[in-house]
MIDOSE-1310 file (N, C-alpha, C; in nm, 2 decimals, decimal comma, always signed):
residues 195
mnre	-2,91/-0,47/+8,02/-2,87/-0,38/+7,92/-2,72/-0,39/+7,89; -2,65/-0,42/+7,99/-2,50/-0,43/+7,98/-2,47/-0,55/+7,89; -2,54/-0,66/+7,91/-2,52/-0,78/+7,84/-2,56/-0,75/+7,69; -2,67/-0,68/+7,66/-2,71/-0,65/+7,53/-2,60/-0,56/+7,46
nrnv	-2,54/-0,47/+7,53/-2,44/-0,38/+7,47/-2,32/-0,47/+7,43; -2,29/-0,56/+7,52/-2,17/-0,65/+7,48/-2,20/-0,73/+7,36; -2,32/-0,78/+7,35/-2,36/-0,86/+7,23/-2,36/-0,77/+7,10; -2,41/-0,65/+7,11/-2,41/-0,56/+7,00/-2,26/-0,53/+6,96
kkes	-2,18/-0,50/+7,06/-2,04/-0,47/+7,03/-1,97/-0,59/+6,96; -2,00/-0,71/+7,01/-1,94/-0,83/+6,96/-1,99/-0,85/+6,81; -2,12/-0,83/+6,79/-2,17/-0,84/+6,65/-2,11/-0,74/+6,56; -2,09/-0,62/+6,61/-2,03/-0,51/+6,54/-1,89/-0,54/+6,50
ldsv	-1,81/-0,60/+6,60/-1,67/-0,64/+6,57/-1,66/-0,75/+6,47; -1,76/-0,85/+6,48/-1,76/-0,96/+6,39/-1,79/-0,91/+6,25; -1,88/-0,82/+6,23/-1,91/-0,77/+6,10/-1,80/-0,69/+6,04; -1,72/-0,62/+6,12/-1,60/-0,54/+6,07/-1,50/-0,65/+6,02
kytk	-1,48/-0,76/+6,10/-1,38/-0,86/+6,06/-1,43/-0,92/+5,92; -1,56/-0,95/+5,91/-1,60/-1,01/+5,78/-1,59/-0,91/+5,67; -1,61/-0,79/+5,69/-1,60/-0,68/+5,59/-1,45/-0,68/+5,54; -1,36/-0,68/+5,64/-1,22/-0,68/+5,60/-1,18/-0,80/+5,52
yifi	-1,23/-0,92/+5,56/-1,20/-1,05/+5,48/-1,26/-1,04/+5,34; -1,38/-0,99/+5,33/-1,44/-0,97/+5,20/-1,36/-0,88/+5,11; -1,32/-0,76/+5,17/-1,24/-0,66/+5,10/-1,11/-0,73/+5,05; -1,04/-0,80/+5,14/-0,91/-0,86/+5,10/-0,94/-0,97/+4,99
avli	-1,04/-1,04/+5,00/-1,08/-1,14/+4,90/-1,10/-1,08/+4,76; -1,17/-0,97/+4,76/-1,20/-0,90/+4,64/-1,07/-0,84/+4,58; -0,98/-0,79/+4,66/-0,85/-0,74/+4,61/-0,77/-0,86/+4,55; -0,77/-0,97/+4,62/-0,69/-1,09/+4,57/-0,75/-1,13/+4,43
liag	-0,88/-1,13/+4,42/-0,94/-1,17/+4,29/-0,91/-1,07/+4,18; -0,91/-0,94/+4,21/-0,87/-0,84/+4,11/-0,73/-0,86/+4,07; -0,64/-0,88/+4,17/-0,50/-0,89/+4,14/-0,48/-1,02/+4,05; -0,54/-1,13/+4,09/-0,53/-1,25/+4,01/-0,58/-1,24/+3,87
yviy	-0,69/-1,16/+3,85/-0,74/-1,14/+3,71/-0,64/-1,06/+3,63; -0,58/-0,95/+3,69/-0,49/-0,87/+3,62/-0,36/-0,95/+3,58; -0,31/-1,03/+3,67/-0,19/-1,11/+3,64/-0,23/-1,21/+3,54; -0,34/-1,28/+3,55/-0,38/-1,38/+3,45/-0,39/-1,32/+3,31
snff	-0,47/-1,21/+3,30/-0,50/-1,15/+3,17/-0,37/-1,09/+3,10; -0,27/-1,04/+3,18/-0,15/-0,98/+3,12/-0,05/-1,09/+3,09; -0,04/-1,20/+3,16/+0,07/-1,29/+3,14/+0,03/-1,43/+3,10; -0,09/-1,47/+3,13/-0,12/-1,61/+3,10/-0,24/-1,63/+3,01
dgde	-0,29/-1,53/+2,94/-0,40/-1,54/+2,85/-0,35/-1,60/+2,72; -0,37/-1,73/+2,70/-0,32/-1,80/+2,58/-0,40/-1,77/+2,45; -0,52/-1,71/+2,46/-0,60/-1,69/+2,34/-0,55/-1,57/+2,26; -0,48/-1,48/+2,32/-0,44/-1,36/+2,25/-0,28/-1,34/+2,26
vkvn	-0,22/-1,32/+2,15/-0,08/-1,30/+2,15/-0,06/-1,15/+2,15; +0,02/-1,10/+2,24/+0,04/-0,96/+2,25/+0,16/-0,93/+2,15; +0,13/-0,83/+2,06/+0,23/-0,79/+1,96/+0,26/-0,64/+1,98; +0,38/-0,60/+1,98/+0,41/-0,46/+1,98/+0,39/-0,41/+1,84
kpal	+0,30/-0,31/+1,82/+0,27/-0,25/+1,69/+0,38/-0,15/+1,66; +0,44/-0,15/+1,54/+0,54/-0,06/+1,50/+0,48/+0,08/+1,49; +0,56/+0,18/+1,52/+0,51/+0,32/+1,51/+0,49/+0,35/+1,36; +0,39/+0,43/+1,33/+0,37/+0,47/+1,19/+0,49/+0,55/+1,15
idpr	+0,55/+0,52/+1,03/+0,66/+0,59/+0,98/+0,63/+0,65/+0,85; +0,66/+0,78/+0,83/+0,64/+0,85/+0,71/+0,71/+0,77/+0,60; +0,64/+0,74/+0,49/+0,71/+0,66/+0,38/+0,83/+0,72/+0,32; +0,84/+0,86/+0,33/+0,95/+0,93/+0,28/+1,08/+0,90/+0,37
erik	+1,05/+0,88/+0,50/+1,16/+0,85/+0,59/+1,21/+0,71/+0,56; +1,12/+0,62/+0,53/+1,15/+0,48/+0,51/+1,24/+0,46/+0,39; +1,23/+0,54/+0,29/+1,31/+0,52/+0,17/+1,42/+0,63/+0,15; +1,44/+0,72/+0,25/+1,53/+0,83/+0,23/+1,68/+0,78/+0,20
nvke	+1,72/+0,66/+0,25/+1,85/+0,62/+0,22/+1,86/+0,52/+0,11; +1,75/+0,50/+0,03/+1,76/+0,41/-0,08/+1,81/+0,49/-0,20; +1,90/+0,43/-0,27/+1,96/+0,49/-0,39/+1,87/+0,49/-0,51; +1,85/+0,60/-0,58/+1,76/+0,61/-0,69/+1,82/+0,53/-0,81
ppfk	+1,74/+0,44/-0,86/+1,79/+0,36/-0,97/+1,80/+0,45/-1,10; +1,91/+0,43/-1,18/+1,92/+0,51/-1,30/+1,83/+0,46/-1,41; +1,79/+0,55/-1,50/+1,71/+0,50/-1,61/+1,80/+0,43/-1,71; +1,75/+0,32/-1,76/+1,83/+0,24/-1,86/+1,74/+0,22/-1,98
kege	+1,78/+0,28/-2,09/+1,71/+0,27/-2,22/+1,72/+0,13/-2,27; +1,60/+0,06/-2,29/+1,60/-0,08/-2,34/+1,51/-0,09/-2,46; +1,45/+0,02/-2,50/+1,36/+0,02/-2,62/+1,30/+0,16/-2,65; +1,21/+0,16/-2,75/+1,14/+0,28/-2,78/+1,00/+0,25/-2,80
lkfl	+0,91/+0,35/-2,77/+0,77/+0,33/-2,77/+0,71/+0,45/-2,84; +0,61/+0,43/-2,92/+0,53/+0,55/-2,97/+0,39/+0,53/-2,95; +0,33/+0,64/-2,92/+0,18/+0,65/-2,90/+0,12/+0,70/-3,04; +0,02/+0,63/-3,08/-0,05/+0,66/-3,21/-0,20/+0,68/-3,18
kggt	-0,25/+0,77/-3,26/-0,40/+0,81/-3,25/-0,48/+0,69/-3,30; -0,57/+0,64/-3,22/-0,66/+0,53/-3,25/-0,73/+0,56/-3,38; -0,74/+0,46/-3,47/-0,81/+0,48/-3,60/-0,72/+0,53/-3,71; -0,66/+0,65/-3,69/-0,57/+0,71/-3,80/-0,43/+0,66/-3,79
kadi	-0,39/+0,62/-3,67/-0,25/+0,58/-3,64/-0,15/+0,69/-3,66; -0,20/+0,81/-3,65/-0,11/+0,93/-3,66/-0,02/+0,94/-3,54; +0,11/+0,97/-3,56/+0,20/+0,98/-3,45/+0,16/+1,09/-3,34; +0,17/+1,05/-3,22/+0,14/+1,15/-3,11/+0,27/+1,18/-3,04
khid	+0,34/+1,08/-2,99/+0,46/+1,10/-2,91/+0,55/+0,98/-2,91; +0,68/+1,00/-2,92/+0,78/+0,89/-2,91/+0,85/+0,90/-2,77; +0,88/+0,79/-2,71/+0,96/+0,79/-2,58/+1,06/+0,68/-2,58; +1,16/+0,69/-2,50/+1,25/+0,58/-2,47/+1,19/+0,51/-2,35
iela	+1,21/+0,38/-2,35/+1,15/+0,30/-2,24/+1,25/+0,21/-2,18; +1,22/+0,19/-2,05/+1,29/+0,08/-1,97/+1,19/-0,03/-1,96; +1,23/-0,15/-1,97/+1,14/-0,27/-1,97/+1,13/-0,33/-1,83; +1,01/-0,38/-1,80/+0,98/-0,46/-1,68/+0,92/-0,59/-1,73
endd	+1,00/-0,69/-1,75/+0,95/-0,82/-1,82/+0,94/-0,94/-1,72; +1,00/-0,93/-1,61/+0,99/-1,04/-1,51/+0,93/-0,99/-1,38; +0,90/-1,09/-1,29/+0,83/-1,05/-1,16/+0,91/-0,95/-1,08; +1,05/-0,97/-1,08/+1,13/-0,87/-1,00/+1,13/-0,73/-1,06
ertq	+1,14/-0,73/-1,19/+1,14/-0,59/-1,25/+1,00/-0,53/-1,24; +0,90/-0,61/-1,26/+0,76/-0,55/-1,24/+0,73/-0,51/-1,10; +0,78/-0,58/-1,00/+0,76/-0,54/-0,86/+0,84/-0,41/-0,83; +0,96/-0,40/-0,88/+1,04/-0,28/-0,86/+0,98/-0,16/-0,93
glmy	+0,94/-0,18/-1,06/+0,88/-0,07/-1,14/+0,96/+0,06/-1,13; +0,89/+0,17/-1,11/+0,95/+0,30/-1,09/+0,97/+0,34/-0,95; +0,96/+0,25/-0,86/+0,99/+0,28/-0,71/+1,12/+0,35/-0,70; +1,12/+0,45/-0,61/+1,24/+0,52/-0,57/+1,29/+0,62/-0,67
rksm	+1,23/+0,63/-0,79/+1,27/+0,73/-0,89/+1,21/+0,87/-0,84; +1,30/+0,97/-0,85/+1,26/+1,10/-0,81/+1,20/+1,19/-0,92; +1,24/+1,16/-1,04/+1,18/+1,24/-1,15/+1,20/+1,16/-1,28; +1,13/+1,20/-1,38/+1,14/+1,14/-1,51/+1,08/+1,24/-1,61
ddsk	+1,16/+1,28/-1,72/+1,10/+1,37/-1,81/+1,01/+1,30/-1,92; +0,95/+1,38/-2,00/+0,85/+1,33/-2,10/+0,91/+1,25/-2,21; +1,04/+1,24/-2,22/+1,10/+1,15/-2,32/+1,13/+1,01/-2,27; +1,08/+0,98/-2,15/+1,11/+0,85/-2,09/+0,98/+0,79/-2,03
gmlf	+0,99/+0,66/-2,01/+0,88/+0,58/-1,95/+0,92/+0,44/-1,92; +0,83/+0,37/-1,86/+0,86/+0,23/-1,84/+0,74/+0,14/-1,90; +0,78/+0,04/-1,96/+0,68/-0,06/-2,02/+0,68/-0,19/-1,95; +0,57/-0,22/-1,89/+0,56/-0,35/-1,82/+0,50/-0,45/-1,92
ifqr	+0,56/-0,57/-1,93/+0,51/-0,67/-2,02/+0,47/-0,79/-1,94; +0,34/-0,83/-1,96/+0,29/-0,95/-1,89/+0,28/-1,07/-1,99; +0,29/-1,19/-1,93/+0,28/-1,31/-2,01/+0,13/-1,34/-2,07; +0,03/-1,29/-1,99/-0,11/-1,32/-2,03/-0,18/-1,19/-2,02
eepq	-0,29/-1,19/-2,11/-0,38/-1,07/-2,10/-0,48/-1,11/-1,99; -0,49/-1,02/-1,89/-0,58/-1,04/-1,78/-0,59/-0,91/-1,70; -0,69/-0,90/-1,62/-0,70/-0,78/-1,54/-0,57/-0,75/-1,46; -0,52/-0,63/-1,46/-0,40/-0,60/-1,39/-0,44/-0,49/-1,28
sfwm	-0,35/-0,47/-1,18/-0,37/-0,37/-1,08/-0,24/-0,32/-1,03; -0,22/-0,19/-1,03/-0,09/-0,14/-0,98/-0,12/-0,05/-0,86; -0,02/-0,01/-0,79/-0,03/+0,08/-0,68/+0,10/+0,17/-0,68; +0,10/+0,27/-0,59/+0,21/+0,36/-0,59/+0,30/+0,35/-0,47
knti	+0,31/+0,23/-0,40/+0,39/+0,21/-0,29/+0,54/+0,24/-0,32; +0,60/+0,32/-0,24/+0,74/+0,36/-0,25/+0,77/+0,43/-0,38; +0,67/+0,49/-0,44/+0,69/+0,57/-0,57/+0,68/+0,71/-0,53; +0,79/+0,78/-0,55/+0,81/+0,92/-0,50/+0,73/+1,02/-0,59
msld	+0,74/+1,00/-0,72/+0,68/+1,09/-0,82/+0,54/+1,05/-0,86; +0,46/+1,14/-0,89/+0,33/+1,11/-0,95/+0,34/+1,07/-1,09; +0,25/+0,97/-1,13/+0,26/+0,91/-1,26/+0,13/+0,92/-1,33; +0,13/+0,89/-1,47/+0,01/+0,85/-1,54/+0,04/+0,70/-1,57
iiyv	-0,06/+0,62/-1,53/-0,05/+0,48/-1,56/-0,15/+0,44/-1,67; -0,10/+0,37/-1,77/-0,17/+0,35/-1,89/-0,18/+0,19/-1,91; -0,30/+0,14/-1,91/-0,32/-0,01/-1,93/-0,35/-0,03/-2,08; -0,29/-0,13/-2,13/-0,30/-0,16/-2,28/-0,33/-0,31/-2,30
dskk	-0,42/-0,34/-2,39/-0,46/-0,48/-2,41/-0,36/-0,54/-2,51; -0,39/-0,67/-2,55/-0,30/-0,75/-2,63/-0,30/-0,69/-2,78; -0,40/-0,62/-2,82/-0,40/-0,55/-2,95/-0,33/-0,42/-2,95; -0,27/-0,39/-2,83/-0,19/-0,27/-2,81/-0,28/-0,14/-2,81
eivk	-0,40/-0,16/-2,77/-0,50/-0,05/-2,75/-0,51/-0,01/-2,61; -0,51/+0,12/-2,58/-0,52/+0,17/-2,44/-0,66/+0,15/-2,39; -0,67/+0,08/-2,28/-0,80/+0,05/-2,22/-0,84/+0,13/-2,10; -0,74/+0,18/-2,03/-0,76/+0,26/-1,91/-0,64/+0,34/-1,88
iykn	-0,67/+0,47/-1,83/-0,56/+0,56/-1,79/-0,59/+0,62/-1,65; -0,49/+0,61/-1,56/-0,50/+0,68/-1,44/-0,40/+0,79/-1,45; -0,46/+0,91/-1,43/-0,38/+1,04/-1,44/-0,34/+1,09/-1,30; -0,22/+1,14/-1,30/-0,17/+1,21/-1,18/-0,19/+1,13/-1,05
ttpf	-0,13/+1,01/-1,05/-0,15/+0,92/-0,93/-0,09/+0,98/-0,81; -0,13/+0,93/-0,69/-0,08/+0,99/-0,56/+0,04/+0,91/-0,52; +0,16/+0,98/-0,50/+0,28/+0,92/-0,46/+0,26/+0,85/-0,32; +0,32/+0,73/-0,31/+0,32/+0,65/-0,19/+0,19/+0,58/-0,16
sens	+0,09/+0,61/-0,24/-0,04/+0,55/-0,21/-0,04/+0,40/-0,23; -0,11/+0,33/-0,14/-0,12/+0,18/-0,15/-0,26/+0,14/-0,20; -0,33/+0,24/-0,25/-0,47/+0,21/-0,31/-0,45/+0,14/-0,44; -0,53/+0,04/-0,47/-0,53/-0,03/-0,59/-0,58/+0,05/-0,71
lpsg	-0,51/+0,04/-0,82/-0,55/+0,11/-0,94/-0,58/+0,00/-1,05; -0,70/-0,06/-1,05/-0,72/-0,17/-1,14/-0,74/-0,13/-1,29; -0,71/-0,22/-1,38/-0,72/-0,19/-1,52/-0,87/-0,19/-1,57; -0,96/-0,26/-1,50/-1,10/-0,26/-1,54/-1,12/-0,36/-1,65
kpat	-1,03/-0,37/-1,74/-1,04/-0,47/-1,86/-0,91/-0,54/-1,86; -0,91/-0,66/-1,93/-0,78/-0,73/-1,94/-0,67/-0,65/-2,01; -0,55/-0,66/-1,96/-0,44/-0,59/-2,02/-0,32/-0,68/-2,02; -0,23/-0,66/-2,12/-0,11/-0,73/-2,14/+0,01/-0,64/-2,11
fvve	-0,01/-0,51/-2,13/+0,10/-0,41/-2,12/+0,05/-0,30/-2,03; +0,15/-0,24/-1,96/+0,12/-0,12/-1,88/+0,24/-0,02/-1,91; +0,20/+0,10/-1,94/+0,30/+0,21/-1,96/+0,29/+0,31/-1,84; +0,41/+0,34/-1,78/+0,41/+0,44/-1,68/+0,49/+0,56/-1,73
vsag	+0,43/+0,68/-1,72/+0,50/+0,80/-1,77/+0,48/+0,91/-1,66; +0,55/+1,02/-1,67/+0,53/+1,12/-1,57/+0,39/+1,18/-1,57; +0,35/+1,23/-1,45/+0,22/+1,28/-1,43/+0,18/+1,39/-1,53; +0,07/+1,39/-1,58/+0,02/+1,49/-1,68/+0,06/+1,46/-1,82
ftdr	+0,14/+1,36/-1,84/+0,19/+1,33/-1,98/+0,07/+1,31/-2,08; -0,03/+1,23/-2,03/-0,14/+1,20/-2,13/-0,22/+1,32/-2,16; -0,24/+1,41/-2,07/-0,31/+1,54/-2,09/-0,22/+1,63/-2,18; -0,09/+1,64/-2,16/+0,00/+1,72/-2,24/+0,00/+1,68/-2,38
ygik	-0,01/+1,55/-2,41/+0,00/+1,51/-2,55/-0,14/+1,45/-2,61; -0,24/+1,47/-2,53/-0,38/+1,43/-2,58/-0,39/+1,28/-2,60; -0,33/+1,20/-2,52/-0,34/+1,06/-2,53/-0,47/+1,01/-2,45; -0,55/+0,93/-2,52/-0,67/+0,89/-2,46/-0,69/+0,74/-2,47
egdi	-0,79/+0,69/-2,40/-0,83/+0,55/-2,42/-0,88/+0,53/-2,56; -0,84/+0,42/-2,62/-0,87/+0,39/-2,76/-0,75/+0,42/-2,85; -0,65/+0,50/-2,81/-0,53/+0,52/-2,88/-0,44/+0,39/-2,87; -0,34/+0,38/-2,95/-0,26/+0,26/-2,95/-0,11/+0,29/-2,93
iefn	-0,04/+0,18/-2,89/+0,11/+0,19/-2,88/+0,17/+0,10/-2,97; +0,30/+0,13/-3,01/+0,39/+0,04/-3,08/+0,52/+0,05/-3,01; +0,59/-0,06/-2,99/+0,73/-0,05/-2,93/+0,82/-0,15/-2,99; +0,95/-0,12/-2,97/+1,05/-0,22/-3,01/+1,16/-0,22/-2,91
klq	+1,22/-0,34/-2,89/+1,32/-0,36/-2,79/+1,46/-0,34/-2,86; +1,55/-0,28/-2,78/+1,69/-0,27/-2,83/+1,76/-0,40/-2,83; +1,84/-0,43/-2,92/+1,92/-0,56/-2,92/+2,03/-0,56/-2,82
């Protein structure tokens, strides 16, 4: 019996040693995986994501561009060509001017607007990124007929506002302008540039 007890004790001690070795091996494997996945994983590039910033904070130090009268535009009733409303316009004729648009403007009264002029008649799409004030966006085809109006757009929105039909011109005016003056799709515009 004594001999059997010794054998049982020896087996018991051996199994404890093996358990320790297995436990240590598992810890080493886990540590190796953590080190590899955090530092040496070549398939994934770790990028620090910027914190979300309120768009108003992003532009608070940007100086508001002044309105510069570069022409005049009138809205006319489709069919009868009766005068509806005349406004002064700033022109956006090249890529830089069109990209800038009315960004950073804080307000604009009903006597002003911006006319975007494109080289080709094709589907257009605008958004409200960095645009502080709500606008009415009016898409106009090459015959100068209004084909689509977006009313009371959402400031700072990056949602696309497509023309739906080909357009050569886009007029931006203050929000509610088209309702205040009864301007609708099918009405037309005429404009002239100042010399």
